[in-house]
Each structure stands twice: as C-alpha cells, then as structure tokens.
N, C-alpha and C positions, 0 to 999 in steps of 0.2 A: 779403545782411548774416548768412545764417548763421556763416563764420565769421571774421567780425571784431568779434566780443567776444575778450576775453583775462581768464585768472582773474589777480589780480595780490595784491603781497602785503595791501594794505589793500581787497579787495574784487573786482568786477566791474566791468570797464573796456570801453566801448562807445564806439569813437570817434564827436565830434560830427558828423563828414559823416555817417555811417550814418545816426545819428537824426533827421537834416535830410534827407536823401533821403526816407525815412518820415514827414516830417512830425511829429517826435516832439520835434524838440529846444525846450527853453526850458518842455515841459511836464512836470508832477507824474508820475511813473509808480506804478504797485501791481505790488508782484511777486507771486503764486503761488507759492510754493514746494511741490512735491510727490515723494516717495520717485523718486527719478533724474530729475526736471522743474522747471524753471523758466519762468513765463511771466512776461512783463512786459506790461503795457496799460496805458493814460494811467487816471490815477485817476478823472476825469470823461470819458462818453464820448454823444455824441450817437446816436442812431439809425441815422444811416447809419454812423458807426466803429464801431458793437455791430455792425450788419450787418456789415461788412469785418473785425473781428475774428472772427467766428461763420465765415465763409466761410476764415478764414486755419486757425481751427480744424482746420476740416472737412477741407479739404488737408489740412494735416498727418497727421490721423487713417488716410485715406485713404491716404499714402504709404508709414503704419508698417504699416498692416496689411496693404499690400501687402508690405512687407519681411518678414512674419511667416508671411506665408500662403506665398510664396515658399522659405521656411527648413523650415518641416513642412508641407507638402500632405500631406495624405491618399493613401499608400500603400498603404492597407491597401481602397481603395475603399469606402469608408464603413460597412465589416464591419471595426471596430475594436475593440481589447482593453478598453480604457480608453472613459472616460466623461469629458468635463471636470470633472465632482464629483471623479474621482478624480484630482486636478491644483491641489491647497490653492493654490500659488502665482500661480494665476489666478484675478482680481477676478471675484469672481458678476454682476456686471453684464454684463462684456463674455463671461462662458462664452456664452451664442446666436451671438452673433457669432462669435464664432471657431468655433463648428460651423457656422453656416450659413456663410462664408465658404470652407469646406472645409478649418480648419488641424487637424490628425490629432492626438487627443492622447497618443496614445503618442509619437510624433515630439519630439512640442513638453518631455513630460517628460524623454524624452533630452536634448534640449537645456538643458532648466532643469538637472539635474543634471549635465549636463558642463559648464554654464556658458560655451557656446561665445558668439562675439561673430558678431552675426545681420545688426546694422548697423553702419553708418560712414558718418558725416556728409561728403558732399564738399566 
C-alpha cells in the first residue's frame, strides 16, 4: 500500500480498496503529523491491533535505519574525528542508536550538509 496514496488538491487520497485490504475501511483514523512523516492509525485499537501497529513501526524503523547505515557506514573504523554531539541535526534520542549501528558522524554530517537523497520508496 505504500505507493497507493496520492496527494490531491483537497488532501491525501487513500483508495478504499487499500483500506479494505488492511481492515481499515469505514473506521475513524487518527493522524500523527511529524517533521517529514505522517502516521495513520485507527483512533481506537484493541491490544492485538496495537501490537500490530508496534510491529509495523518497528519494521519501518529497522528498514530506515538500514538505509541510513548503508549511506553513512563507518569509513573511519570507529576512530571518527566527529561525535554525534557534533551533528546538531541528529535528534538526541537516536544518537546512541546511530553510533551503535555503525553510522559515521562525519559521513552523516556530509550527507546532511549536501542534502543528498538517501532513501527512495519502492
């Protein structure tokens, strides 16, 4: 369903077929809008639905982290001239995760400075 949504003049259009396929047709959805992302979920969820949502978010996080790892692997063999604290664009709560995953602060800073595209949805 990732590529079935369209932004139109009046807003975001999600085909009914896609919503039906996921069991989301005819229910109220809540939207969490963040910088560079939109998260749509049912307004009310059972414990099982909440577990499915958490699993989906976890899978998305792993995929996005993998893309970032690939884009800025540690070329400096862990002896980087920079620390994540030197890259103010990186949210504080994900700095340890990026360092543990082998993301080079210098390479990331360069990607941020140049504005390179590092992710493209399939």
